[in-house]
C-alpha positions in Angstrom: -2.5 -29.3 11.9 -3.8 -32.9 11.2 -1.2 -36.0 12.0 -1.4 -36.8 8.2 -0.3 -34.0 7.4 2.4 -33.8 9.9 3.6 -37.4 8.5 3.8 -35.6 5.0 5.6 -32.7 6.1 8.4 -34.7 8.2 8.7 -37.2 4.9 10.1 -34.0 2.9 12.5 -33.6 5.5 14.5 -30.6 6.4 14.7 -27.2 4.5 15.0 -23.5 4.4 11.3 -23.4 5.7 11.4 -26.4 7.9 13.7 -27.5 11.0 13.8 -30.8 12.9 14.8 -30.9 16.5 15.1 -33.5 19.0 14.4 -31.5 22.1 15.6 -27.9 23.0 16.3 -26.6 26.4 18.4 -23.4 25.9 16.4 -20.1 24.8 19.7 -18.8 23.5 19.6 -21.4 20.4 15.9 -21.4 19.9 16.1 -17.2 19.6 18.4 -17.9 16.9 16.4 -20.5 15.3 13.5 -17.8 15.4 15.7 -14.7 14.1 16.7 -16.8 11.1 13.3 -17.0 9.9 12.0 -14.1 11.3 14.9 -12.7 8.9 14.1 -14.8 5.9 10.7 -15.9 4.7 9.3 -17.7 7.7 9.1 -21.6 8.5 8.3 -24.3 11.4 10.1 -25.9 13.4 9.4 -29.4 14.7 10.6 -30.2 18.3 10.5 -33.8 19.0 11.7 -35.1 16.0 15.1 -36.3 15.2 17.7 -35.3 12.2 16.8 -38.0 9.8 12.6 -37.2 10.3 11.7 -39.9 12.6 9.5 -39.0 16.0 10.6 -39.6 19.6 7.7 -37.4 20.6 7.5 -35.3 23.8 5.7 -36.2 27.4 3.0 -33.6 28.8 6.2 -32.1 30.7 8.0 -31.8 27.9 5.1 -29.4 26.2 4.9 -27.2 29.3 8.2 -26.6 29.1 9.1 -26.2 25.9 5.7 -23.7 25.5 7.6 -21.5 28.3 10.5 -21.6 26.7 9.4 -20.9 22.8 7.7 -17.6 24.9 10.4 -16.5 27.0 12.9 -16.7 23.4 10.7 -14.8 21.4 9.6 -12.1 23.9 13.1 -11.8 25.9 16.0 -13.0 23.6 14.5 -12.0 20.1 14.9 -7.8 19.0 12.4 -6.7 18.1 10.3 -9.4 20.0 8.1 -11.8 17.9 5.3 -13.7 18.5 5.5 -17.5 17.2 2.8 -19.6 17.6 2.4 -23.3 19.0 0.8 -26.5 17.7 0.9 -29.7 19.6 -0.3 -32.3 17.0 -0.5 -36.3 17.4 1.7 -38.9 16.3 1.7 -42.5 16.5 5.0 -42.0 18.1 4.2 -39.2 20.1 3.3 -35.8 20.3 5.5 -33.2 18.5 5.3 -29.6 18.8 5.1 -27.6 16.0 6.6 -23.5 16.5 5.3 -21.7 13.1 7.2 -18.2 12.9 5.8 -15.6 9.9 8.6 -13.7 7.6 9.2 -10.1 10.1 8.1 -7.1 8.8 10.8 -5.3 11.4 13.6 -6.7 10.0 16.6 -7.1 10.5 15.6 -9.3 13.7 18.7 -10.2 16.0 19.3 -11.9 19.2 20.1 -11.0 22.8 23.6 -10.5 21.8 22.9 -8.3 18.9 23.8 -11.5 16.3 22.1 -11.1 13.0 21.2 -14.6 11.6 19.6 -16.1 7.9 18.5 -19.1 6.5 20.8 -21.2 4.7 19.7 -23.9 3.2 18.7 -26.1 5.9 20.8 -24.6 8.3 21.5 -21.0 9.7 24.5 -18.9 9.2 25.3 -15.4 10.6 24.3 -12.1 8.7 28.1 -10.5 7.8 28.5 -9.3 4.2 27.7 -5.7 4.4 25.4 -6.0 0.9 23.3 -8.9 3.1 23.0 -6.2 5.9 22.1 -3.5 3.7 19.2 -4.9 2.7 18.0 -6.5 5.8 17.6 -2.3 6.9 16.2 -1.8 3.6 13.5 -4.1 4.1 13.1 -2.7 7.2 12.6 1.2 5.6 15.4 2.0 7.6 18.0 2.8 4.9 17.7 3.1 1.1 20.2 2.5 -1.3 19.7 5.8 -3.8 20.7 8.3 -0.8 24.0 6.2 -0.4 26.8 8.6 -0.9 29.1 7.7 -3.9 32.9 8.0 -3.7 34.7 10.3 -5.7 31.3 12.5 -7.3 30.9 15.9 -6.5 28.8 18.5 -7.3 31.6 19.4 -10.1 30.5 15.8 -11.8 26.9 16.9 -12.5 25.8 17.8 -16.2 25.4 21.3 -15.5 23.2 22.2 -18.8 20.8 19.5 -18.1 20.5 20.4 -14.5 20.0 23.9 -15.7 17.2 23.1 -17.7 15.7 20.9 -15.5 15.9 23.2 -12.8 14.1 26.5 -15.0 11.3 24.0 -16.0 10.8 22.6 -12.5 11.0 25.9 -10.5 10.2 28.7 -13.0 13.8 30.4 -12.4 17.3 30.6 -13.7 19.7 28.2 -11.5 22.0 31.3 -12.1 19.3 33.3 -10.3 19.5 30.8 -6.9 21.0 32.3 -4.2 22.5 28.9 -2.8 26.0 27.3 -3.3 25.8 24.1 -5.5 26.3 21.9 -3.0 23.8 23.4 -1.0 21.3 22.8 -3.5 21.8 19.6 -4.1 21.7 18.8 -0.7 18.7 19.8 0.3 17.7 18.3 -3.0 18.1 15.3 -1.1 20.7 14.3 -4.3 24.2 14.9 -2.1 25.7 14.7 1.4 28.9 14.6 3.0 29.9 16.6 0.2 29.5 13.3 -2.1 26.5 13.1 -4.7 24.3 10.2 -3.7 23.3 7.2 -6.0 20.1 9.0 -7.0 22.1 12.5 -7.8 24.6 10.6 -9.7 22.2 8.5 -11.6 20.2 11.3 -12.1 22.7 14.3 -13.1 26.1 13.0 -13.3 27.7 13.4 -16.9 28.6 10.2 -16.7 27.5 7.9 -13.8 28.8 4.7 -15.1 32.5 5.6 -14.0 31.7 5.3 -10.9 28.5 3.0 -11.0 29.3 0.7 -13.1 27.2 -2.0 -12.4 24.2 0.2 -12.8 23.9 -0.1 -16.2 21.3 -2.0 -19.3 22.8 -4.8 -20.6 20.9 -5.6 -23.9 21.2 -8.2 -26.4 18.7 -9.3 -29.4 18.8 -13.0 -30.3 18.0 -14.7 -33.6 16.2 -17.6 -31.8 14.8 -18.0 -28.4 17.4 -19.7 -26.5 20.1 -17.6 -24.0 22.7 -20.1 -25.3 22.5 -19.3 -29.0 25.5 -17.3 -29.6 24.1 -15.7 -32.7 22.7 -12.2 -32.3 21.3 -9.1 -34.0 22.2 -6.6 -31.8 24.1 -6.0 -28.4 24.7 -3.1 -26.2 25.9 -1.8 -22.9 23.5 1.1 -22.4 25.2 4.0 -20.1 24.7 7.2 -19.0 22.0 9.5 -16.8 18.7 7.6 -15.9 17.1 9.4 -18.5 19.5 8.3 -21.6 19.5 5.0 -20.5 15.4 4.9 -20.4 15.2 6.5 -23.5 18.4 4.1 -25.0 16.4 1.2 -23.9 13.4 1.9 -25.0 15.0 2.7 -28.3 17.0 -1.0 -28.2 13.4 -3.0 -27.7 11.0 -1.1 -30.4 14.3 -1.3 -32.7 14.4 -5.2 -32.5 10.8 -5.8 -32.1 9.6 -3.7 -34.6 6.9 -5.5 -36.8 7.6 -6.3 -40.7 6.7 -3.3 -43.4 4.2 -5.7 -45.1 2.9 -3.9 -48.1 4.6 -0.5 -47.0 7.2 1.2 -48.9 10.6 -0.4 -48.4 12.0 2.6 -46.5 9.0 2.5 -44.2 10.1 1.2 -40.6 7.2 -0.8 -40.1 4.8 -0.9 -37.1 5.5 -1.6 -33.5 4.1 -4.8 -32.7 3.7 -3.9 -29.1 2.3 -0.4 -28.1 4.9 1.5 -26.8 3.6 2.5 -23.3 4.1 -1.2 -22.7 7.5 -0.7 -22.9 7.7 2.7 -21.3 6.0 1.4 -18.1 8.5 -2.1 -17.8 11.6 -0.1 -18.4 10.8 2.6 -16.0 9.7 0.2 -13.6 13.3 -1.7 -14.0 15.3 1.2 -13.5 13.8 3.1 -10.4 12.6 0.2 -8.8 15.6 -2.1 -8.9 17.9 -3.1 -5.5 20.5 -0.8 -6.3 22.4 -2.9 -2.8 23.2 -5.3 -5.7 25.8 -4.9 -7.6 23.9 -5.8 -10.7 23.3 -4.7 -14.4 19.4 -4.8 -15.7 19.4 -7.0 -18.5 17.0 -6.9 -21.4 17.0 -9.9 -23.5 15.0 -9.8 -26.9 14.3 -13.4 -28.3 12.3 -14.1 -31.3 9.2 -15.3 -29.4 9.5 -12.9 -26.3 11.3 -10.1 -24.3 12.8 -10.6 -20.6 13.4 -7.3 -18.8 15.0 -8.7 -15.5 16.1 -6.6 -12.4 18.0 -7.1 -9.6 16.1 -7.8 -6.6 12.8 -9.4 -5.8 10.1 -7.4 -4.6 10.1 -5.6 -1.7 9.0 -6.7 1.7 5.8 -8.4 1.8 4.5 -7.0 -2.0 3.7 -10.1 -4.0 2.8 -10.5 -7.8 -1.0 -10.4 -6.7 -0.5 -6.8 -4.6 1.4 -5.2 -7.3 -1.1 -6.4 -10.2 -4.0 -4.9 -7.9 -2.0 -1.5 -8.3 -0.1 -1.5 -4.6 3.5 -0.6 -4.8 6.4 0.3 -2.6 9.0 2.9 -2.7 12.1 0.7 -2.5 14.2 4.2 -3.7 11.8 7.1 -2.8 14.9 10.0 -4.1 14.8 8.2 -7.5 10.9 7.8 -8.0 10.1 11.2 -6.8 12.7 12.8 -9.7 11.5 10.0 -12.4 7.8 11.9 -11.8 9.8 14.8 -13.4 12.1 13.3 -16.0 10.4 10.2 -17.5 7.1 9.0 -18.2 6.4 7.7 -15.3 3.4 8.3 -12.6 4.6 6.6 -9.1 0.8 5.9 -8.2 1.2 2.4 -8.6 -1.4 2.5 -12.0 1.5 2.0 -14.4 1.0 -2.0 -14.6 -2.5 -2.1 -14.8 -2.3 0.3 -18.2 0.4 -2.1 -19.0 -1.9 -5.4 -18.9 -4.5 -3.4 -20.4 -2.8 -2.5 -23.3 -1.1 -5.9 -23.7 -2.1 -8.9 -21.4 0.6 -11.2 -22.6 2.8 -10.5 -19.5 4.0 -13.3 -17.1 5.8 -11.3 -13.8 7.9 -13.3 -12.1 9.3 -12.8 -8.2 12.3 -14.7 -7.8 13.1 -14.8 -4.2 15.9 -17.6 -4.4 17.6 -16.1 -7.4 17.2 -12.6 -6.1 15.5 -11.0 -9.0 12.8 -9.8 -10.7 11.5 -11.2 -14.0 8.8 -9.4 -16.8 8.3 -11.6 -19.9 6.3 -10.0 -22.9 5.4 -12.2 -25.2 5.7 -11.5 -28.9 3.0 -11.6 -31.3 4.5 -14.5 -33.6 4.2 -16.7 -30.6 0.6 -16.1 -30.3 -0.3 -16.4 -33.5 1.6 -19.8 -33.5 0.1 -20.9 -30.6 -3.3 -19.6 -31.6 
């Protein structure tokens, strides 16, 4: 890092990606800062800098001591150990040590006492809420939301005719001829544990999963204009039921509210779909399968005059980026749901669906909102393209 870059960074003040420290002498305190950055988005600690961004500088002896302190804290006081990089940057008022900590790939990180720290604005705080801890373990691949047991739902809540049809289609034999009790069969299929259906089993096969999982629905609204603040709407619906039903009804809602005018066709004709059906199939399937089920919020489908927005709870998992998924990369946030979705929905699970979607309709914007913890897809409608063309 050059002095000019350092001066520019310090002029911006502290935020969730950079922290100022006049000095550091305590390994435990430094470890907590390293843990917080590792559990969040990474960042830098500027040592030799006052809270207001002014530089007090470090001596040669300070730099030697601090380099040892950083090495000891990162290897002995952080679990699992991390490898921050240090850079001694000259400044007119003295040398500043810049400690760079990348976002960790083995979350959650903790200090030697087992405390899990995360960034909270320019400060840090202990992660204590159940959902927050679950998400950190989820990012490490240690737990998946779709395998979480759902209180109050058991084998008796399964839609038996639906499950029987699925079973016979997949295994080539009637369920009645299978010699295992239903609870054991569901457990073997990773749909049940501890006598309760898990989230995947409930969403896939329960008769009315929305009663036990009321947040995991789709809220759909078709507006007259282009603003969500507009209280005029054409259609509004809470879509509930089994995942396959939610998929079909959500697909129907979008297609019904984006269908092109009849033009010269007969009065009773439905009009042509303005955007290829495969686009909606892929985007709706992804929203249902890959959303974060540790977040108690619905998927939202908003149809505007100029666009359609599909908003899923949870940003892209782990180190996935928009560029990664456009290149065909994927990450199984909900592996049980994903494995069954290939049998119940038009979903392949190979990471190629988005590529096909963009080929069919390139006017799609993908937004990975990590601050808001959501993923948004914006599909531009043809009338908007004609207006700007």
